[in-house]
Backbone as CSV, one residue per row, in Angstrom:
resi,resn,N_x,N_y,N_z,CA_x,CA_y,CA_z,C_x,C_y,C_z
1,UNK,28.749,4.648,15.975,28.931,5.113,14.712,26.890,5.713,14.829
2,UNK,26.711,6.985,14.676,25.598,7.433,14.571,25.135,8.042,13.293
3,UNK,23.997,7.944,12.608,23.330,8.263,11.127,22.032,8.701,11.738
4,UNK,21.923,9.923,10.713,20.900,11.071,10.903,20.599,10.488,9.116
5,UNK,19.118,10.280,9.545,18.623,10.055,8.353,17.255,10.835,8.004
6,UNK,17.251,11.836,7.180,16.378,13.331,6.854,15.963,12.515,5.555
7,UNK,14.277,12.717,6.120,13.209,12.306,5.492,12.575,13.967,4.490
8,UNK,12.264,13.751,3.965,11.969,15.369,3.616,10.349,15.210,3.607
9,UNK,9.908,16.635,3.967,8.412,17.063,4.315,7.280,16.585,3.688
10,UNK,6.321,15.954,4.154,5.500,15.422,3.247,4.492,16.830,2.440
11,UNK,4.106,16.355,1.428,3.929,17.445,0.818,1.960,17.638,1.073
12,UNK,1.789,19.541,0.640,0.664,19.700,1.178,-0.227,18.841,0.656
13,UNK,-1.486,18.731,1.137,-2.678,18.156,0.382,-3.438,18.955,-0.411
14,UNK,-3.769,18.843,-1.050,-4.742,19.588,-2.036,-5.769,20.106,-1.398
15,UNK,-6.439,21.617,-1.813,-7.027,22.070,-0.390,-8.365,22.505,-1.839
16,UNK,-9.919,21.746,-1.581,-10.992,22.094,-1.975,-12.124,22.693,-1.600
17,UNK,-13.165,23.196,-2.075,-14.202,23.678,-1.481,-14.767,22.847,-0.048
18,UNK,-15.620,22.878,0.686,-16.097,22.110,1.297,-15.031,21.242,2.110
19,UNK,-13.564,21.379,2.050,-12.479,20.144,2.830,-12.123,20.502,4.163
20,UNK,-12.157,21.944,4.408,-12.338,22.507,6.241,-13.485,21.936,6.683
21,UNK,-14.714,21.851,5.862,-16.033,21.211,7.148,-15.484,19.608,7.582
22,UNK,-15.467,18.963,6.138,-15.400,17.667,6.115,-13.977,17.591,6.982
23,UNK,-12.873,18.119,6.793,-11.699,18.001,8.013,-12.271,17.909,9.705
24,UNK,-13.070,19.143,9.323,-13.395,19.686,11.152,-14.406,18.267,12.044
25,UNK,-15.373,18.202,10.611,-16.101,17.003,11.478,-14.978,15.772,11.744
26,UNK,-14.079,14.896,10.856,-13.024,14.089,10.880,-12.470,14.441,12.117
27,UNK,-11.926,15.623,12.579,-11.218,15.924,13.454,-12.064,15.777,14.919
28,UNK,-13.550,16.335,14.883,-14.218,15.702,16.408,-14.675,14.311,16.051
29,UNK,-14.927,13.785,15.023,-15.943,12.267,14.920,-14.466,11.532,15.688
30,UNK,-13.601,11.451,15.575,-12.813,10.588,16.004,-12.651,10.393,17.584
31,UNK,-12.389,11.538,18.014,-12.107,11.593,19.695,-13.192,11.661,20.260
32,UNK,-14.471,11.703,19.631,-15.529,11.712,20.012,-16.215,9.806,20.394
33,UNK,-15.359,8.730,19.334,-15.825,8.174,19.666,-14.944,7.374,20.026
34,UNK,-14.224,7.584,20.553,-12.810,7.363,21.595,-13.697,7.531,22.810
35,UNK,-14.066,8.622,23.282,-14.673,9.233,24.294,-16.149,8.334,25.123
36,UNK,-16.652,8.361,23.713,-17.753,7.034,23.654,-17.366,5.634,24.319
37,UNK,-16.511,5.163,23.695,-16.052,4.140,24.292,-15.331,3.688,25.037
38,UNK,-14.558,4.870,25.834,-14.187,4.751,27.458,-15.670,5.066,28.802
39,UNK,-16.683,5.448,28.007,-17.726,6.194,28.187,-18.751,4.822,28.457
40,UNK,-18.560,3.670,27.703,-19.492,2.398,28.102,-18.695,1.924,29.339
41,UNK,-17.891,2.155,29.785,-17.085,1.117,30.297,-17.626,1.644,31.728
42,UNK,-18.207,3.059,32.111,-18.444,3.477,33.128,-17.481,4.209,34.431
43,UNK,-17.835,3.870,35.828,-16.740,3.991,36.640,-15.851,2.693,36.919
44,UNK,-16.380,1.736,35.996,-15.046,0.706,36.279,-13.812,1.178,35.457
45,UNK,-13.408,2.365,34.748,-12.761,2.951,33.794,-11.996,3.593,35.108
46,UNK,-12.290,4.353,36.275,-11.788,5.056,36.973,-11.013,5.868,36.463
47,UNK,-9.599,6.416,37.362,-8.359,7.207,36.529,-8.207,7.014,35.376
48,UNK,-7.797,5.945,34.633,-7.356,5.892,33.791,-8.385,6.179,32.647
49,UNK,-9.942,5.925,32.831,-10.604,6.712,31.942,-11.018,7.957,31.715
50,UNK,-10.837,8.765,33.205,-10.949,10.111,33.179,-9.448,10.872,32.134
51,UNK,-8.452,10.450,32.617,-7.005,10.403,31.860,-7.572,10.299,30.252
52,UNK,-8.123,9.379,29.945,-8.152,8.873,28.433,-8.907,10.111,27.786
53,UNK,-10.361,10.424,28.689,-10.923,11.660,28.576,-10.505,12.840,27.983
54,UNK,-9.767,13.244,29.225,-8.916,14.280,29.057,-8.169,14.352,27.777
55,UNK,-7.301,13.196,27.489,-5.902,13.130,26.392,-6.934,13.260,24.815
56,UNK,-8.122,12.598,25.207,-8.529,12.613,23.640,-9.528,14.321,23.201
57,UNK,-10.265,14.787,24.419,-10.431,16.231,24.376,-9.190,17.227,23.777
58,UNK,-8.157,17.371,24.147,-6.971,18.081,24.009,-6.651,17.349,22.575
59,UNK,-6.553,16.513,22.161,-5.887,15.642,20.947,-7.218,16.493,19.791
60,UNK,-8.334,16.384,20.408,-9.469,16.951,19.636,-9.323,18.463,18.901
61,UNK,-8.873,19.485,20.027,-8.762,20.627,20.126,-7.531,20.891,18.997
62,UNK,-6.647,20.114,19.464,-5.537,20.448,18.268,-5.585,19.807,17.076
63,UNK,-6.359,18.805,17.169,-6.787,18.394,15.376,-7.567,19.744,14.776
64,UNK,-8.891,20.045,15.218,-9.560,20.751,14.719,-9.092,22.290,14.881
65,UNK,-7.975,22.209,15.298,-7.217,23.805,15.352,-6.363,23.387,13.460
66,UNK,-5.917,22.364,13.577,-5.442,22.341,12.570,-6.100,22.226,11.287
67,UNK,-6.981,21.043,11.149,-8.069,21.116,10.166,-8.607,22.689,9.709
68,UNK,-8.797,23.439,10.899,-9.638,24.860,10.382,-8.105,25.635,9.982
69,UNK,-7.057,25.488,10.467,-6.069,26.924,10.130,-5.315,26.285,9.528
70,UNK,-5.230,24.996,9.571,-3.670,24.471,8.395,-4.184,23.386,7.661
71,UNK,-5.494,23.552,7.280,-6.069,22.878,6.850,-5.378,21.910,5.395
72,UNK,-4.541,22.649,4.829,-3.577,21.786,3.809,-2.880,20.969,4.213
73,UNK,-2.353,20.920,5.764,-1.436,20.022,6.490,-2.444,18.933,7.180
74,UNK,-3.583,18.742,7.011,-4.566,18.025,8.154,-4.815,16.986,7.119
75,UNK,-4.356,15.271,7.669,-4.387,14.650,6.946,-5.754,13.949,7.549
76,UNK,-6.513,13.143,6.528,-7.739,12.726,6.724,-7.622,11.401,7.829
77,UNK,-7.998,11.200,8.768,-8.027,9.793,9.675,-9.052,8.524,9.423
78,UNK,-10.089,9.159,8.896,-10.999,8.181,8.164,-10.229,7.459,7.239
79,UNK,-9.813,8.365,6.169,-9.279,7.903,4.738,-8.120,6.892,5.388
80,UNK,-7.555,7.666,6.229,-6.244,6.586,6.609,-6.348,5.253,6.826
81,UNK,-7.812,5.061,8.254,-8.415,3.953,8.608,-9.441,3.126,7.858
82,UNK,-10.208,3.825,6.932,-10.973,3.275,6.440,-10.135,2.105,5.295
83,UNK,-9.310,2.268,4.755,-8.636,1.461,3.690,-8.530,0.003,4.656
84,UNK,-7.515,0.213,5.531,-7.492,-0.766,6.305,-8.290,-1.811,7.093
85,UNK,-9.253,-1.176,7.488,-10.873,-1.877,7.960,-11.111,-2.547,6.655
86,UNK,-11.491,-1.658,5.691,-12.064,-2.503,4.911,-11.412,-3.698,3.837
87,UNK,-10.470,-3.327,3.984,-9.369,-4.503,3.210,-9.811,-5.867,4.444
88,UNK,-9.693,-5.663,5.670,-9.693,-6.979,6.588,-11.741,-7.481,6.131
89,UNK,-12.513,-6.397,5.801,-13.373,-6.693,5.856,-13.921,-7.816,4.936
90,UNK,-13.007,-7.241,3.974,-13.296,-7.852,2.492,-12.429,-9.541,2.546
91,UNK,-11.267,-9.315,3.402,-10.497,-10.726,3.812,-11.611,-11.722,4.517
92,UNK,-12.358,-10.900,5.274,-13.239,-11.808,5.974,-14.305,-12.136,5.426
93,UNK,-14.833,-11.500,4.738,-16.087,-11.993,3.281,-15.426,-12.985,2.653
94,UNK,-14.719,-13.221,1.881,-14.192,-14.197,1.227,-13.703,-15.472,2.008
95,UNK,-13.236,-15.294,3.231,-12.982,-16.724,3.960,-14.529,-16.851,4.416
96,UNK,-15.547,-16.095,4.864,-17.003,-16.684,4.832,-17.124,-17.217,3.959
97,UNK,-17.360,-17.206,2.625,-18.085,-17.470,1.410,-16.910,-18.832,1.073
98,UNK,-15.830,-18.501,1.030,-14.896,-19.996,0.727,-15.526,-20.701,1.882
99,UNK,-15.128,-20.819,3.167,-15.880,-21.748,4.062,-17.390,-22.039,4.243
100,UNK,-17.923,-21.172,3.771,-19.749,-21.462,3.638,-19.744,-22.784,2.113
101,UNK,-18.650,-22.266,1.099,-18.965,-22.976,0.285,-18.250,-24.583,0.393
102,UNK,-17.468,-24.420,1.196,-16.956,-25.776,1.202,-17.274,-26.792,2.477
103,UNK,-18.376,-25.987,3.550,-18.741,-26.679,5.031,-20.217,-27.169,4.425
104,UNK,-21.026,-26.634,3.149,-22.264,-26.666,3.249,-22.658,-27.611,2.247
């Protein structure tokens, strides 16, 4: 038996002055960070590194197009990834404080 589950489309994001510029920066910074990460591997990355850079450039172009022309549909990556990273950092700080108090 085959079931199709249909979810409603996500609502549009609120558009405010300056969001287009901030979204454009967000759209370019993350692929640039990945390109920088691949470039640190140098020539050891080989064909896989070149493919990763090409894919990051293509994704940056698509993200930039969405950020500029379809701004109401663009989800900020920084906000999506900053929350879990901040939560992990806070857990690390709590563990460090607890272990620091019990060991010392």
